[in-house]
C-alpha positions in Angstrom: 74.5 111.1 77.6 75.3 110.0 81.2 77.4 106.9 82.0 76.7 105.0 85.2 79.8 104.5 87.3 79.2 101.5 89.7 81.1 101.6 93.0 81.0 99.0 95.8 78.5 100.9 97.8 76.7 103.2 95.2 76.4 104.5 91.7 77.2 107.8 90.1 75.9 109.3 86.8 78.7 111.2 85.0 78.4 112.9 81.6 80.1 110.8 78.9 81.8 113.8 77.3 83.5 114.7 80.5 84.8 111.2 81.1 86.0 110.8 77.5 87.6 114.2 77.4 89.7 113.5 80.4 90.6 109.8 80.0 91.7 107.7 77.0 90.6 104.7 78.9 87.1 106.0 79.4 87.1 107.1 75.7 87.9 103.5 74.7 85.2 102.0 77.0 82.5 104.5 76.0 83.2 105.4 72.4 84.8 102.3 71.1 83.1 99.6 73.2 79.8 101.4 73.7 79.6 100.8 77.4 77.0 102.7 79.3 77.9 101.2 82.7 81.4 101.0 84.1 82.4 99.2 87.2 85.1 100.7 89.5 84.7 98.3 92.4 88.4 97.5 93.1 88.9 101.0 94.6 87.7 102.6 97.8 84.3 104.2 97.0 85.1 107.5 98.8 88.2 107.9 96.7 86.3 107.1 93.5 83.9 109.9 94.4 86.8 112.3 94.8 88.2 111.1 91.5 84.9 111.7 89.7 84.5 115.1 91.4 88.0 116.2 90.2 87.2 115.1 86.7 84.1 117.1 86.8 86.1 120.2 87.6 86.5 120.8 91.3 89.6 122.7 92.4 92.2 120.1 93.1 94.2 121.7 95.9 91.2 121.7 98.2 90.3 118.1 97.8 93.4 115.8 97.8 93.8 114.4 101.3 96.4 112.0 102.6 93.9 109.2 103.1 92.9 109.4 99.5 96.3 110.0 97.9 97.4 106.4 97.0 94.1 105.3 95.5 93.6 108.6 93.8 97.0 108.5 92.2 96.4 104.9 91.2 93.0 105.7 89.6 94.6 108.5 87.6 97.2 106.1 86.2 94.8 103.2 85.6 92.3 105.5 83.7 95.1 107.5 82.1 94.0 110.9 83.4 97.3 112.5 82.7 96.6 115.9 84.3 95.5 114.3 87.5 98.6 112.1 87.6 100.7 115.2 87.3 98.8 117.0 90.0 99.0 114.0 92.4 102.8 113.7 91.9 103.2 117.4 92.2 101.2 117.3 95.5 103.6 114.6 96.8 106.6 116.5 95.6 105.4 119.6 97.5 105.1 117.7 100.7 108.6 116.3 100.3 110.0 119.8 99.6 108.3 121.1 102.8 109.9 118.5 105.1 111.9 120.2 107.9 112.7 119.5 111.6 109.1 120.5 112.5 107.5 117.9 110.3 105.7 115.3 112.3 106.7 111.6 112.4 103.3 110.7 110.9 103.6 112.9 107.9 107.2 111.7 107.2 106.1 108.1 107.5 103.2 108.8 105.0 105.6 110.4 102.5 108.2 107.6 102.9 105.5 104.9 102.2 104.0 106.7 99.2 107.4 107.4 97.7 108.5 103.8 98.1 105.2 102.6 96.7 105.5 104.7 93.6 109.0 103.5 93.0 108.1 99.8 93.5 104.8 100.0 91.5 105.9 102.2 88.6 109.7 102.2 88.8 109.7 106.0 89.3 112.6 107.0 91.6 112.0 110.8 91.6 110.3 110.9 95.0 112.7 108.6 96.9 115.6 110.6 95.4 114.0 113.8 96.5 113.5 112.4 100.0 117.2 111.4 100.2 118.1 115.0 99.3 116.2 116.2 102.4 118.6 114.4 104.9 120.1 117.7 105.9 116.7 119.1 107.0 115.3 116.0 108.7 116.8 113.1 110.6 115.2 110.0 109.1 117.0 107.5 111.4 114.2 107.1 113.9 111.8 106.6 111.1 113.9 103.9 109.5 114.4 102.3 112.9 110.6 101.9 113.2 110.5 100.2 109.7 113.4 97.8 110.3 112.8 97.0 114.0 109.2 96.0 113.2 109.9 92.3 112.3 106.2 91.7 111.7 106.1 94.3 108.9 107.2 91.6 106.4 109.9 91.2 103.8 111.4 94.4 102.4 112.6 94.6 98.8 116.3 95.2 98.4 115.7 98.5 96.7 113.6 99.5 99.7 116.4 98.5 102.1 118.9 100.5 99.9 116.8 103.6 100.4 116.5 103.0 104.1 120.3 102.9 104.3 120.8 106.0 102.2 118.3 107.9 104.4 120.3 106.9 107.5 123.7 107.7 105.9 126.3 108.8 108.5 124.2 107.9 111.6 124.5 104.4 113.0 122.8 104.4 116.4 119.2 103.7 115.4 120.2 101.3 112.6 122.3 99.2 115.0 119.4 99.2 117.5 117.0 98.0 114.8 119.3 95.2 113.7 119.7 94.1 117.3 116.0 93.9 117.8 115.5 92.0 114.5 118.2 89.5 115.5 116.5 88.9 118.9 113.3 87.8 117.1 114.8 85.6 114.4 115.0 81.9 114.4 117.3 81.9 111.4 119.2 84.7 109.7 116.7 86.4 107.4 117.5 87.6 104.0 116.7 91.1 105.0 119.0 91.1 108.0 121.7 89.4 106.0 121.4 92.0 103.3 121.6 94.9 105.8 124.7 93.4 107.4 126.4 93.0 104.1 125.6 96.6 103.0 126.0 98.8 106.0 129.4 100.4 106.8 130.3 98.3 109.8 133.6 100.1 110.2 131.7 103.3 110.8 129.3 101.5 113.2 132.4 100.2 115.1 133.8 103.8 115.2 130.6 105.5 116.3 128.9 103.0 118.6 131.4 100.3 119.7 129.2 98.9 122.5 126.2 98.6 120.1 128.5 97.1 117.4 129.5 94.3 119.8 125.9 93.9 121.0 124.8 93.4 117.4 127.3 90.6 116.7 126.4 89.0 120.0 122.8 89.1 119.0 123.5 87.8 115.5 125.7 85.0 116.8 122.8 84.0 119.2 120.3 83.4 116.4 119.3 79.7 117.0 119.5 78.1 113.5 122.5 79.7 111.9 124.1 77.8 109.0 127.8 77.2 108.7 127.8 79.6 105.8 126.1 82.3 108.0 128.6 81.7 110.8 131.5 82.2 108.3 129.8 85.4 107.0 129.4 86.8 110.5 133.1 86.1 111.3 134.2 87.6 108.0 132.1 90.8 108.4 133.3 91.3 112.0 137.0 90.8 111.1 136.8 93.0 108.0 135.0 95.8 109.7 137.4 96.1 112.6 140.4 95.8 110.2 138.8 98.5 108.0 138.5 100.8 111.1 142.1 100.3 112.0 143.3 101.0 108.4 141.2 104.2 108.2 142.5 105.5 111.5 146.2 104.7 110.7 146.5 105.9 107.1 146.3 109.6 107.9 143.6 112.2 107.9 143.2 112.6 104.1 142.5 108.9 103.5 140.3 108.8 106.6 138.1 111.7 105.3 137.9 110.2 101.8 136.9 106.8 103.3 134.0 108.3 105.2 132.8 110.4 102.3 132.2 107.1 100.5 129.8 105.7 103.0 129.0 102.2 102.0 130.1 99.0 100.4 128.0 99.2 97.3 127.8 102.9 96.8 125.8 105.5 98.6 124.9 103.4 101.6 125.7 103.9 105.3 
């Protein structure tokens, strides 16, 4: 018996035994509820066709494409096609493992977005952790600059900002530039900018890029609608970071090295 799969632009006839053998969700819909038509209209039709082709047995390595990955992975999770979920995640892991200095900006941006999406959607940190491990083979700072400097990209979750900071660990130039550009566009100190200021290692920023450090605090202080609480925070951060720098450079080489090995105020951050 065939089951009709209804997509936004077309239909497909798929053998019921193939669907039920691959998916507990299809099994419930077909065997338990007796459905002969199933609507999958919330997904891109081209990706649904790829999904059905894979279930029917096409070799997976030749068919997963970047433009289909997110929807295909989501379909595999929604319909509980466990082997396909494993393959999709394995496919993404392979691309992270292959990152090196020759990897293009576009591919790295895709990998970053998909890794963040999986962490935020399903609370799976494996891919972002794997990305962070690749810092020695790829400089992510220009990538993070694009994400943070784009003020129109919307609000980032704190866990997303944490990952951005970890990916930039030890390099401050692009991060400072991004914060300066954000500040120039803000009418009030945004939650994202405030969180970044509170969690980056400003003493390290002061050490590596003193001119940009001062430019940042000039830009932050020039935001039009700063509250008194924000002004106090800015003064506190500026005072503490310069004091921290003086302390780390006057307490001897050992303490200085240890200090910079612990890059961040809340653990693991820049």
